[in-house]
Structures are given as structure tokens and as C-alpha cells.
N, C-alpha and C positions, 0 to 999 in steps of 0.2 A: 473347511472340512476337509480331511487328508482323501485321497483317493481307493485308500485300504478301506477305509472307513464306508466310504459308498458302497465300496462292491459289495464288502459284509452284510450291510443294511438289505441291500437289496436280494442279495443269495440268503439271509435268513426269512423277508419279509417273501420271498417264492415260496421258498420251502416251505414256513406255515400255514398259506395258501393248501399246496398242494399234500400236506401229510396230515395238518388240523392236529399238531402237536401240541401240549403246554409250552409255556415261555420256560418252566424247569428246566422238560427233557433237553429243547432246545440248546439250550443253554450248554447242560453237559455235553449234549452233540458238537457243539460248534467251540465248547472250550474256553466260554466268557462264562459272563457272571450272570443271573435271569438283572439287574440290574440293568446290565450293558443290555441286554436282548431288549428287556423291557422300552430304555430310551432309544434303541436303533429302530422299533414300532411303533412307538408313540409321538417320538419328536423330530428326527431325521428324514424319517421315510416320507412324512407326508411332503416335505421341501424337495425331496428327490424325485418318488412317482407318486400323486393324489391317487389315482385312479386304483395301485395296487396296494395304499396304506390303506383306503375303502374296505375293501375286500377283508386284509386284517386284522381293520379296525371290528370288521361281524366278528370276525372268529375271536378277540379277543373281548366279545361281551358277551359273547357268547361261556367262555369258559369262566367267566367272571358271574356270570347269571347261576351256572352250576355249581359252582367249587364248593359251595355248603354241602352237593350229596357228594363229592369227589371225598370230601372230611369224612363225611360219616362212611361211605363205606373203607376206606382205610384203617381209621378207627375200627370198626366192625371187623373185618379183614387182622388186624391187629392181636386185638383181646380171643378173637377165634383162635388164632396160632398159637398163641400164647397159654389158653385153656385147654388145646390139646394136647403139646407139649407136660403140660401139668400133669394132666389126668391119670397116667398111665405109674406116676409116682404117687400118688395121692393110692392109688388101689391097691398098691405092695404092702404100703404099712399095716 
């Protein structure tokens, strides 16, 4: 494994423990794909730093457990925004 991959993996691992952000958000912030972040955290990090990997695993498990709630909130927000944008147009007619 290249040194830059090890460094990125450790940086991402420490970052997720500090911020508790999602894989999607971290991928955007680090300029890599979600797949890369996930592979770094689940496959590479346990080989490099098992203690940090356990902390990260707890956070990823938590995110997985609540993802259905997050998705529901996003959908609710989407349709609420859509309805508020359409409401003035419907009352004008």
C-alpha cells in the first residue's frame, strides 16, 4: 500500500471520529469517492490502526442504523420545499 493511501486513511479515520460526519460528506470534503472512503475505513484502516478502526466502526454502525431516518427527513424536507414553492403559483390562478 502506498504511503499517501495510508496517510489519507488515517486522516479520514481521525476526522470521522472527531466530527461524526457521514461517509458522503467526508468524501466531498476530501475530494474522493464514497467508495474510496468506505474502503479506507472498513478494509485498510483495520490493518493500519486497529484501535482507530474500532472507533470508526462504531460510528459507521450508528450511521447505518439511522440511515432510514435520515432518508425520511430528507424526503420530508424535499417535498415541504417543493410544496412551498408551488403554493404561491396555485393561489394566483
